[in-house]
Every structure is written in C-alpha cells, then in structure tokens.
C-alpha positions in Angstrom: 0.0 0.0 0.1 1.5 3.3 -1.0 1.3 6.5 1.1 -1.3 7.9 -1.3 -3.6 5.1 -0.7 -3.3 5.3 2.8 -4.0 9.1 2.7 -7.0 8.3 0.5 -8.6 5.5 2.8 -7.9 7.8 6.0 -9.6 10.7 4.4 -12.6 8.7 3.4 -12.9 7.3 6.9 -12.8 10.7 8.6 -15.1 11.9 6.0 -17.7 9.2 6.7 -17.2 9.6 10.6 -17.8 13.5 10.3 -21.1 12.8 8.4 -22.2 10.1 11.0 -21.6 12.6 13.9 -22.9 15.4 11.9 -20.0 17.8 12.2 -20.3 20.6 10.0 -17.6 23.2 9.2 -18.0 25.7 12.1 -17.3 22.9 14.8 -13.6 22.2 14.6 -12.8 18.6 15.7 -9.4 17.1 15.1 -9.1 13.8 13.3 -7.5 12.2 16.4 -10.5 13.3 18.6 -12.9 12.1 15.9 -11.2 8.6 16.0 -11.3 8.5 19.8 -15.0 9.5 19.7 -15.7 6.5 17.6 -13.4 4.2 19.5 -11.7 3.2 16.5 -8.4 3.4 14.6 -7.0 4.5 11.1 -8.5 2.2 8.5 -5.2 2.1 6.8 -3.7 0.4 10.0 -6.5 -2.3 9.8 -5.8 -2.9 6.1 -1.9 -3.4 6.9 -2.6 -5.5 9.8 -5.1 -7.9 7.6 -2.4 -7.8 4.9 0.3 -9.3 7.1 -2.3 -11.7 8.7 -3.1 -13.0 5.3 0.5 -13.0 4.3 1.5 -15.3 7.4 -1.5 -17.5 6.7 -0.3 -18.1 3.2 3.4 -18.7 4.3 2.2 -21.4 6.7 0.7 -23.4 3.7 2.3 -26.1 1.9 5.1 -25.4 -0.5 3.3 -26.9 -3.4 0.2 -24.9 -2.6 -0.8 -22.6 -5.6 -0.8 -19.4 -3.3 2.6 -20.1 -1.9 4.0 -20.7 -5.5 2.6 -17.3 -6.6 4.1 -15.5 -3.7 7.6 -17.0 -4.0 7.8 -17.3 -7.7 10.8 -15.4 -9.6 10.7 -15.2 -13.3 13.5 -16.4 -15.1 15.6 -14.7 -18.0 15.2 -11.1 -19.2 12.7 -8.9 -20.8 13.5 -7.7 -24.3 14.6 -4.3 -24.8 11.9 -1.8 -25.9 8.2 -1.5 -25.6 6.3 -4.8 -25.3 
C-alpha cells in the first residue's frame, strides 16, 4: 500500500465519521479526537494488519500450494529491450 492509498483511505474514513456525527464546518474537531469518539483507529492500519495476517496464513501453507508458489515465484531470464 502506498502513502497515497493510505491517505485516501484515512480521508474517506474521517469524511464518513464526520457525516455520521453530523459535524459541520464551524465545529472544529481534529481527526484524532474524531477517532477517539468512535473508539476506532485509522482504517489504513487495519488494512496493513489484515495484509500481514493474510501473508502469514499463506506462508504457513504447503510449499506446493498455488498461493505459496505465486508469492515465492521469481521469473527467469530477462525482458526484451523496448516497448512490449
């Protein structure tokens, strides 16, 4: 996940929380306070945690499993020069 994706997800989350709590422009509430009100955490952190959990699940599988092969596969040879 790139920094841009993280920022986009977190922005969407705070935007939705502001709509849920009906916070309009004159009411200034920081994003940290907004997350503490909702007893939540940044959605990008949840996505990263689930990604690592999924990766650990895949790495515990057999070496012949398709998912394991896809993650550990390295292409052989080189690409041709120029546009494909």
